[in-house]
All heavy atoms as an XYZ file, in Angstrom:
726
protein
N     133.060    178.944     54.909
C     132.030    177.975     54.593
C     132.423    176.639     55.210
O     133.485    176.106     54.961
C     131.916    177.863     53.076
C     130.897    176.873     52.625
S     130.855    176.901     50.811
C     129.320    176.120     50.577
N     131.527    176.095     56.047
C     131.862    174.829     56.698
C     131.166    173.677     55.986
O     130.049    173.801     55.499
C     131.440    174.853     58.170
O     130.041    174.871     58.260
N     131.859    172.593     55.927
C     131.318    171.388     55.317
C     131.142    170.364     56.429
O     132.095    170.014     57.112
C     132.274    170.827     54.233
C     131.739    169.522     53.691
C     132.473    171.854     53.139
N     129.902    169.937     56.613
C     129.614    168.960     57.658
C     129.802    167.557     57.094
O     129.217    167.203     56.081
C     128.178    169.137     58.148
C     127.885    168.315     59.378
C     126.499    168.617     59.905
O     126.132    169.787     59.963
O     125.811    167.653     60.244
N     130.632    166.773     57.746
C     130.895    165.410     57.306
C     129.793    164.498     57.827
O     129.417    164.567     58.980
C     132.248    164.918     57.837
C     133.441    165.687     57.320
S     133.928    165.171     55.694
C     134.489    163.542     56.021
N     129.268    163.674     56.950
C     128.267    162.687     57.344
C     129.004    161.490     57.935
O     129.979    161.019     57.366
C     127.458    162.240     56.131
C     126.681    163.331     55.454
S     125.181    163.777     56.296
C     124.289    162.257     56.274
N     128.539    161.030     59.065
C     129.156    159.868     59.690
C     128.610    158.611     59.025
O     127.409    158.451     58.869
C     128.839    159.827     61.182
C     129.472    158.651     61.885
C     129.121    158.600     63.358
O     128.775    159.626     63.928
O     129.195    157.490     63.909
N     129.495    157.743     58.623
C     129.101    156.472     58.037
C     129.251    155.403     59.098
O     130.293    155.293     59.727
C     129.977    156.134     56.832
C     129.587    154.845     56.165
C     130.453    154.528     54.967
O     130.181    155.067     53.888
O     131.424    153.760     55.148
N     128.208    154.659     59.316
C     128.251    153.578     60.295
C     127.952    152.279     59.559
O     126.995    152.203     58.809
C     127.207    153.829     61.386
C     127.408    152.975     62.589
C     126.618    153.498     63.760
C     126.977    152.730     64.999
N     126.265    153.187     66.157
N     128.808    151.314     59.742
C     128.646    150.038     59.042
C     128.143    148.980     60.017
O     128.526    148.954     61.182
C     129.972    149.579     58.450
C     130.434    150.490     57.345
C     131.769    150.049     56.795
N     132.190    150.957     55.761
C     132.162    150.669     54.476
N     131.758    149.491     54.062
N     132.550    151.561     53.583
N     127.289    148.129     59.504
C     126.744    147.021     60.286
C     127.006    145.729     59.541
O     127.006    145.702     58.314
C     125.222    147.181     60.450
C     124.822    148.422     61.200
C     124.613    149.623     60.536
C     124.652    148.390     62.574
C     124.235    150.761     61.222
C     124.277    149.526     63.274
C     124.067    150.704     62.591
O     123.693    151.829     63.279
N     127.211    144.675     60.288
C     127.399    143.363     59.680
C     126.334    142.447     60.281
O     126.179    142.374     61.496
C     128.790    142.817     59.988
C     129.073    141.486     59.301
C     130.484    141.064     59.570
N     131.378    141.983     58.842
C     132.362    141.589     58.062
N     132.622    140.314     57.926
N     133.112    142.459     57.445
N     125.595    141.783     59.416
C     124.523    140.898     59.840
C     124.618    139.577     59.098
O     125.074    139.514     57.952
C     123.140    141.517     59.557
C     122.833    142.711     60.431
C     122.643    142.200     61.857
N     122.261    143.233     62.772
C     123.089    143.814     63.634
N     124.351    143.493     63.643
N     122.658    144.706     64.477
N     124.138    138.526     59.733
C     124.103    137.197     59.120
C     122.737    137.009     58.457
O     121.718    137.401     59.007
C     124.314    136.131     60.187
C     124.492    134.739     59.646
C     124.859    133.748     60.735
N     126.025    134.154     61.499
C     127.296    133.942     61.153
N     127.565    133.325     60.043
N     128.279    134.337     61.927
N     122.721    136.387     57.295
C     121.484    136.092     56.587
C     120.878    134.827     57.205
O     121.573    133.833     57.392
C     121.741    135.889     55.075
C     120.469    135.492     54.358
C     122.343    137.151     54.469
N     119.589    134.894     57.550
C     118.872    133.767     58.144
C     117.813    133.270     57.174
O     117.415    133.993     56.263
C     118.171    134.205     59.436
O     119.079    134.752     60.340
N     117.345    132.058     57.406
C     116.252    131.545     56.594
C     114.987    131.555     57.433
O     114.957    131.091     58.566
C     116.530    130.134     56.096
C     115.422    129.625     55.203
C     115.876    128.572     54.236
O     117.029    128.169     54.249
N     114.967    128.126     53.387
N     113.904    132.104     56.855
C     112.591    132.126     57.478
C     111.635    131.529     56.458
O     111.322    132.168     55.461
C     112.164    133.567     57.857
C     110.789    133.569     58.480
C     113.188    134.210     58.783
N     111.225    130.298     56.695
C     110.394    129.606     55.708
C     111.203    129.389     54.445
O     112.319    128.883     54.494
N     110.665    129.813     53.303
C     111.364    129.669     52.029
C     112.123    130.933     51.639
O     112.649    131.025     50.537
C     110.371    129.318     50.910
C     109.833    127.918     51.079
O     110.511    127.035     51.576
N     108.592    127.713     50.671
N     112.131    131.937     52.517
C     112.773    133.221     52.220
C     114.032    133.410     53.049
O     114.235    132.742     54.058
C     111.807    134.374     52.523
O     110.651    134.280     51.742
N     114.860    134.359     52.621
C     116.024    134.753     53.398
C     115.704    136.058     54.102
O     114.957    136.891     53.590
C     117.245    134.917     52.486
C     117.697    133.642     51.783
C     118.896    133.943     50.884
C     118.051    132.557     52.784
N     116.303    136.263     55.267
C     115.973    137.428     56.093
C     117.240    138.015     56.696
O     118.188    137.299     56.999
C     115.025    136.967     57.213
O     114.788    137.991     58.125
N     117.240    139.340     56.875
C     118.323    140.057     57.546
C     117.675    141.002     58.532
O     116.734    141.731     58.188
C     119.182    140.862     56.532
C     120.268    141.646     57.247
C     119.776    139.949     55.486
N     118.159    141.025     59.782
C     117.545    141.932     60.755
C     118.174    143.321     60.684
O     119.249    143.514     60.132
C     117.606    141.353     62.175
C     119.006    141.267     62.729
O     119.890    142.014     62.338
N     119.220    140.350     63.648
N     117.459    144.296     61.229
C     117.921    145.686     61.252
C     118.289    146.019     62.685
O     117.475    145.818     63.595
C     116.814    146.633     60.738
C     116.486    146.292     59.282
C     117.233    148.090     60.887
C     115.278    147.002     58.745
N     119.499    146.509     62.934
C     119.907    146.849     64.305
C     118.946    147.853     64.932
O     118.445    148.760     64.267
C     121.294    147.467     64.129
C     121.765    147.001     62.798
C     120.546    146.809     61.959
N     118.667    147.667     66.224
C     117.697    148.500     66.924
C     118.047    149.984     66.864
O     117.179    150.820     66.624
C     117.576    148.053     68.379
C     116.494    148.782     69.132
C     116.313    148.227     70.529
C     115.171    148.966     71.210
N     114.870    148.401     72.507
N     119.324    150.339     67.065
C     119.690    151.764     67.047
C     119.461    152.382     65.667
O     119.040    153.525     65.544
C     121.124    151.993     67.529
C     122.184    151.391     66.628
O     121.952    150.304     66.069
O     123.254    152.016     66.482
N     119.685    151.606     64.615
C     119.448    152.093     63.269
C     117.944    152.234     63.003
O     117.499    153.226     62.426
C     120.083    151.158     62.245
C     120.009    151.570     60.790
C     120.602    152.958     60.572
C     120.716    150.552     59.933
N     117.159    151.260     63.437
C     115.704    151.341     63.284
C     115.156    152.566     64.016
O     114.278    153.264     63.505
C     115.045    150.071     63.809
N     115.701    152.855     65.194
C     115.265    154.041     65.939
C     115.612    155.323     65.193
O     114.800    156.241     65.117
C     115.887    154.066     67.333
C     115.303    153.004     68.243
O     114.213    152.495     68.014
N     116.042    152.647     69.280
N     116.820    155.399     64.642
C     117.232    156.596     63.893
C     116.350    156.818     62.674
O     116.054    157.944     62.300
C     118.695    156.488     63.446
C     119.688    156.702     64.553
C     121.100    156.600     64.036
C     122.077    156.736     65.187
N     123.457    156.707     64.739
N     115.933    155.725     62.037
C     115.093    155.813     60.843
C     113.607    155.874     61.184
O     112.769    155.942     60.289
C     115.356    154.610     59.923
C     116.743    154.553     59.311
C     116.962    153.210     58.619
C     116.927    155.688     58.331
N     113.297    155.818     62.486
C     111.901    155.820     62.959
C     111.109    154.714     62.284
O     110.004    154.910     61.781
C     111.256    157.185     62.737
C     111.944    158.280     63.516
C     111.300    159.608     63.279
C     112.098    160.660     64.057
N     111.647    162.009     63.784
N     111.717    153.522     62.274
C     111.079    152.361     61.660
C     110.281    151.604     62.704
O     110.717    151.452     63.841
C     112.120    151.433     61.045
C     112.818    152.017     59.851
S     113.952    150.855     59.098
C     112.791    149.803     58.252
N     109.126    151.119     62.296
C     108.270    150.324     63.152
C     107.923    149.017     62.456
O     108.054    148.900     61.232
C     106.962    151.082     63.449
C     107.209    152.331     64.246
O     107.712    152.271     65.353
N     106.864    153.482     63.681
N     107.453    148.082     63.239
C     106.990    146.807     62.697
C     105.948    147.094     61.614
O     105.050    147.910     61.810
C     106.370    145.984     63.818
C     105.842    144.651     63.399
C     105.268    143.940     64.599
C     104.644    142.630     64.219
N     104.073    141.952     65.380
N     106.104    146.468     60.475
C     105.153    146.652     59.388
C     105.550    147.699     58.369
O     104.930    147.792     57.309
N     106.579    148.519     58.676
C     107.036    149.514     57.706
C     107.610    148.812     56.485
O     108.090    147.683     56.570
C     108.120    150.417     58.310
C     107.567    151.440     59.280
O     106.337    151.570     59.368
O     108.376    152.097     59.947
N     107.572    149.488     55.358
C     108.123    148.933     54.129
C     109.511    149.500     53.864
O     109.802    150.637     54.229
C     107.218    149.263     52.941
C     105.894    148.547     52.984
C     105.063    148.798     51.744
O     105.590    149.311     50.743
O     103.874    148.464     51.790
N     110.345    148.673     53.233
C     111.668    149.119     52.801
C     111.758    148.908     51.294
O     110.990    148.136     50.717
C     112.807    148.373     53.522
C     112.715    146.865     53.266
C     112.822    148.687     55.002
C     113.931    146.100     53.732
N     112.687    149.611     50.685
C     112.947    149.446     49.263
C     114.363    148.908     49.123
O     115.294    149.424     49.742
C     112.812    150.787     48.545
C     113.019    150.702     47.061
C     112.783    152.025     46.359
O     112.980    153.083     46.988
O     112.401    151.990     45.189
N     114.513    147.867     48.323
C     115.819    147.257     48.084
C     116.174    147.462     46.620
O     115.409    147.084     45.729
C     115.800    145.754     48.421
C     115.381    145.550     49.875
C     117.174    145.131     48.146
C     115.101    144.117     50.239
N     117.327    148.078     46.393
C     117.788    148.348     45.022
C     119.069    147.543     44.799
O     120.004    147.615     45.594
C     118.066    149.850     44.825
C     116.788    150.654     45.082
C     118.619    150.108     43.427
C     117.011    152.142     45.194
N     119.094    146.775     43.711
C     120.274    145.992     43.358
C     121.077    146.741     42.305
O     120.556    147.115     41.264
C     119.859    144.621     42.822
C     121.018    143.825     42.279
C     122.050    143.425     43.114
C     121.092    143.478     40.940
C     123.121    142.699     42.631
C     122.155    142.751     40.447
C     123.168    142.362     41.297
O     124.226    141.649     40.815
N     122.351    146.993     42.598
C     123.261    147.651     41.665
C     124.103    146.561     41.008
O     124.981    145.973     41.650
C     124.150    148.646     42.412
C     125.050    149.451     41.493
O     125.496    148.914     40.448
O     125.308    150.615     41.823
N     123.799    146.297     39.741
C     124.472    145.204     39.039
C     125.968    145.454     38.881
O     126.766    144.528     38.999
C     123.819    144.998     37.669
C     124.166    143.682     37.045
C     123.299    143.368     35.824
O     122.196    143.911     35.706
O     123.771    142.576     34.999
N     126.364    146.703     38.618
C     127.781    147.014     38.437
C     128.579    146.765     39.716
O     129.668    146.219     39.684
C     127.960    148.460     37.992
C     127.520    148.723     36.576
C     127.748    150.164     36.189
C     127.243    150.437     34.780
N     127.401    151.838     34.403
N     128.032    147.204     40.853
C     128.722    147.043     42.136
C     128.424    145.703     42.791
O     129.032    145.350     43.793
C     128.303    148.149     43.099
C     128.741    149.526     42.687
C     128.293    150.548     43.716
C     128.682    151.956     43.320
N     128.226    152.945     44.304
N     127.458    144.971     42.224
C     126.987    143.723     42.809
C     126.631    143.926     44.279
O     127.030    143.168     45.156
C     128.010    142.601     42.640
C     128.232    142.197     41.204
C     129.170    141.009     41.061
O     129.821    140.621     42.047
O     129.231    140.479     39.946
N     125.896    145.008     44.537
C     125.538    145.339     45.910
C     124.101    145.796     46.034
O     123.408    146.036     45.040
N     123.672    145.922     47.262
C     122.315    146.337     47.575
C     122.314    147.677     48.285
O     123.216    147.973     49.067
C     121.636    145.323     48.507
C     121.520    143.886     48.020
C     120.945    143.015     49.131
C     120.650    143.820     46.786
N     121.275    148.455     48.047
C     121.002    149.659     48.805
C     119.611    149.468     49.395
O     118.663    149.159     48.667
C     121.016    150.916     47.915
O     122.292    151.015     47.296
C     120.732    152.160     48.724
N     119.502    149.619     50.703
C     118.219    149.440     51.381
C     117.820    150.769     51.992
O     118.594    151.377     52.731
C     118.317    148.355     52.476
C     118.755    147.024     51.850
C     116.992    148.207     53.208
C     119.049    145.939     52.861
N     116.611    151.235     51.681
C     116.105    152.481     52.241
C     114.688    152.270     52.759
O     113.981    151.361     52.314
C     116.076    153.613     51.190
O     115.287    153.197     50.085
C     117.470    153.972     50.715
N     114.289    153.109     53.691
C     112.927    153.067     54.196
C     112.019    153.643     53.121
O     112.283    154.712     52.581
C     112.826    153.885     55.478
C     111.444    153.880     56.083
C     111.407    154.688     57.355
C     109.988    154.783     57.869
N     109.893    155.645     59.032
N     110.945    152.921     52.792
C     109.990    153.402     51.792
C     109.083    154.435     52.453
O     108.584    154.220     53.553
C     109.163    152.240     51.247
N     108.916    155.559     51.810
C     108.068    156.629     52.342
C     106.748    156.675     51.587
O     106.410    157.673     50.967
C     108.785    157.976     52.245
C     109.947    158.052     53.186
O     109.873    157.547     54.290
N     111.028    158.669     52.762
N     106.028    155.586     51.642
C     104.748    155.527     50.940
C     103.626    155.801     51.919
O     103.436    155.066     52.881
C     104.539    154.153     50.325
C     105.503    153.873     49.202
C     105.271    152.547     48.568
N     104.100    151.851     49.084
C     103.467    150.902     48.447
N     103.863    150.514     47.287
N     102.421    150.301     48.982
N     102.904    156.857     51.681
C     101.744    157.191     52.500
C     100.497    157.123     51.633
O     100.506    157.603     50.502
C     101.861    158.611     53.066
C     102.865    158.835     54.171
C     102.885    160.310     54.562
C     102.530    157.993     55.378
N      99.427    156.534     52.167
C      98.175    156.581     51.408
C      97.751    158.031     51.193
O      97.988    158.890     52.048
C      97.182    155.859     52.327
C      98.034    155.037     53.249
C      99.318    155.797     53.400
N      97.127    158.314     50.068
C      96.723    159.678     49.746
C      95.761    160.211     50.812
O      94.814    159.539     51.216
C      96.039    159.700     48.383
C      95.795    161.097     47.865
C      95.292    161.095     46.445
O      95.737    160.239     45.647
O      94.463    161.955     46.137
N      96.052    161.419     51.283
C      95.189    162.073     52.264
C      95.484    161.709     53.709
O      94.813    162.187     54.616
N      96.476    160.863     53.956
C      96.822    160.464     55.326
C      98.079    161.204     55.751
O      99.109    161.144     55.083
C      97.071    158.940     55.435
C      95.852    158.145     54.963
C      97.467    158.548     56.841
C      94.632    158.284     55.823
N      97.989    161.910     56.882
C      99.155    162.633     57.396
C     100.115    161.639     58.055
O      99.690    160.654     58.666
C      98.708    163.680     58.417
C      97.872    164.774     57.790
C      97.618    165.941     58.753
N      97.493    165.587     60.143
C      96.324    165.468     60.801
N      95.186    165.655     60.175
N      96.312    165.162     62.077
N     101.431    161.870     57.956
C     102.418    160.944     58.513
C     102.227    160.696     60.009
O     102.402    159.573     60.481
C     103.764    161.626     58.252
C     103.507    162.615     57.188
C     102.060    162.991     57.272
N     101.855    161.727     60.776
C     101.701    161.537     62.221
C     100.508    160.640     62.551
O     100.526    159.901     63.536
C     101.600    162.879     62.957
C     100.451    163.766     62.537
C     100.762    164.694     61.384
O     101.771    164.504     60.686
O      99.970    165.629     61.174
N      99.465    160.651     61.719
C      98.309    159.764     61.931
C      98.724    158.323     61.663
O      98.405    157.419     62.433
C      97.130    160.178     61.027
C      96.000    159.159     61.093
C      96.626    161.566     61.409
N      99.443    158.111     60.585
C      99.918    156.770     60.257
C     100.865    156.254     61.332
O     100.793    155.091     61.733
C     100.606    156.774     58.890
C     100.937    155.417     58.304
C      99.681    154.583     58.112
C     101.657    155.573     56.987
N     101.740    157.118     61.836
C     102.658    156.723     62.905
C     101.914    156.329     64.162
O     102.244    155.326     64.809
N     100.896    157.091     64.539
C     100.097    156.773     65.727
C      99.384    155.439     65.550
O      99.315    154.623     66.482
C      99.095    157.886     66.000
N      98.867    155.209     64.362
C      98.184    153.948     64.086
C      99.158    152.771     64.180
O      98.853    151.741     64.779
C      97.553    153.997     62.694
C      96.667    152.810     62.408
S      95.782    152.987     60.863
C      97.107    152.803     59.697
N     100.354    152.921     63.619
C     101.364    151.855     63.694
C     101.778    151.575     65.128
O     101.965    150.421     65.515
C     102.585    152.209     62.852
C     102.351    151.998     61.374
O     101.481    151.237     60.983
N     103.116    152.686     60.554
N     101.931    152.634     65.941
C     102.286    152.434     67.352
C     101.176    151.690     68.091
O     101.451    150.795     68.887
C     102.586    153.771     68.021
C     103.930    154.373     67.620
C     104.305    155.569     68.481
N     103.342    156.649     68.385
C     103.306    157.569     67.410
N     104.210    157.526     66.437
N     102.397    158.526     67.392
N      99.927    152.047     67.821
C      98.796    151.386     68.476
C      98.726    149.918     68.071
O      98.512    149.039     68.926
C      97.496    152.097     68.130
N      98.921    149.643     66.790
C      98.889    148.253     66.325
C     100.011    147.448     66.963
O      99.814    146.314     67.388
C      98.957    148.199     64.785
C      97.645    148.702     64.199
C      99.273    146.791     64.288
C      97.672    148.910     62.699
N     101.203    148.034     67.050
C     102.333    147.342     67.677
C     102.054    147.091     69.151
O     102.259    145.986     69.657
C     103.623    148.166     67.507
O     103.889    148.304     66.110
C     104.803    147.498     68.178
N     101.554    148.095     69.850
C     101.308    147.994     71.291
C     100.210    146.977     71.604
O     100.316    146.215     72.562
C     100.932    149.362     71.850
C     100.731    149.381     73.343
C     100.483    150.781     73.843
C     100.330    150.801     75.353
N     100.115    152.168     75.852
N      99.149    146.965     70.798
C      97.992    146.112     71.083
C      97.876    144.931     70.127
O      96.793    144.378     69.960
C      96.713    146.964     71.042
C      96.710    148.050     72.078
C      96.850    149.387     71.713
C      96.606    147.748     73.430
C      96.862    150.390     72.669
C      96.625    148.742     74.396
C      96.747    150.061     74.004
O      96.772    151.047     74.954
N      98.973    144.512     69.536
C      98.976    143.446     68.549
C      98.321    142.171     69.083
O      97.447    141.596     68.443
C     100.412    143.163     68.087
C     100.469    142.102     67.009
O      99.866    142.323     65.936
O     101.096    141.047     67.231
N      98.719    141.735     70.251
C      98.190    140.492     70.814
C      96.689    140.602     71.069
O      95.928    139.696     70.729
C      98.932    140.146     72.106
C      98.584    138.793     72.658
C      99.433    138.444     73.863
C      99.057    137.090     74.407
N      99.860    136.760     75.594
N      96.253    141.704     71.665
C      94.828    141.895     71.948
C      94.015    141.926     70.654
O      92.930    141.334     70.574
C      94.616    143.182     72.745
N      94.531    142.612     69.627
C      93.820    142.685     68.353
C      93.719    141.314     67.692
O      92.684    140.962     67.117
C      94.508    143.680     67.412
C      94.426    145.151     67.839
C      95.368    146.000     66.991
C      93.004    145.665     67.746
N      94.776    140.523     67.789
C      94.734    139.166     67.225
C      93.718    138.291     67.964
O      93.031    137.488     67.354
C      96.118    138.530     67.247
C      97.072    139.152     66.252
C      98.447    138.485     66.302
N      99.391    139.233     65.525
C      99.550    139.100     64.192
N      98.798    138.259     63.535
N     100.444    139.816     63.561
N      93.629    138.457     69.299
C      92.651    137.684     70.069
C      91.229    138.081     69.688
O      90.342    137.236     69.619
C      92.868    137.882     71.576
C      94.103    137.151     72.071
O      94.520    136.154     71.487
N      94.685    137.624     73.147
N      90.985    139.359     69.449
C      89.654    139.814     69.048
C      89.251    139.263     67.691
O      88.090    138.950     67.457
C      89.609    141.342     68.998
C      89.589    142.059     70.352
C      89.717    143.555     70.142
C      88.308    141.735     71.100
N      90.233    139.116     66.817
C      89.966    138.588     65.469
C      89.373    137.187     65.527
O      88.523    136.831     64.723
C      91.268    138.585     64.663
C      91.152    137.985     63.268
C      92.504    137.822     62.643
C      93.150    136.638     63.261
N      93.745    135.639     62.481
N      89.807    136.392     66.507
C      89.393    134.997     66.594
C      88.049    134.822     67.314
O      87.576    133.706     67.464
C      90.469    134.180     67.303
C      91.761    134.141     66.507
O      91.686    134.251     65.268
O      92.841    134.033     67.119
N      87.431    135.901     67.781
C      86.139    135.773     68.504
C      84.974    135.831     67.569
O      84.924    136.331     66.560
C      86.017    136.870     69.554
C      87.025    136.624     70.653
C      86.822    137.613     71.750
N      87.847    137.347     72.755
C      87.782    137.781     73.954
N      86.787    138.513     74.351
N      88.725    137.510     74.818
């Protein structure tokens, strides 16, 4: 019986201020592995005992929407973001 070891990769990021909020960026290679796109939601869990955070990608899909349809829509919005914003102002 073989046991596959999970590779743990650690990242260090600086906390930035954006307006009145604090922000932390996600490394590109990690975002790619998690298939994260602009506009995706994350869940942040605070562990009081460890005084630490756990951040995971939120898997919330509207009822009746297949994941591949939502992914295609997110890619289109990301690709045509500027054009869509210009159309909004007309």
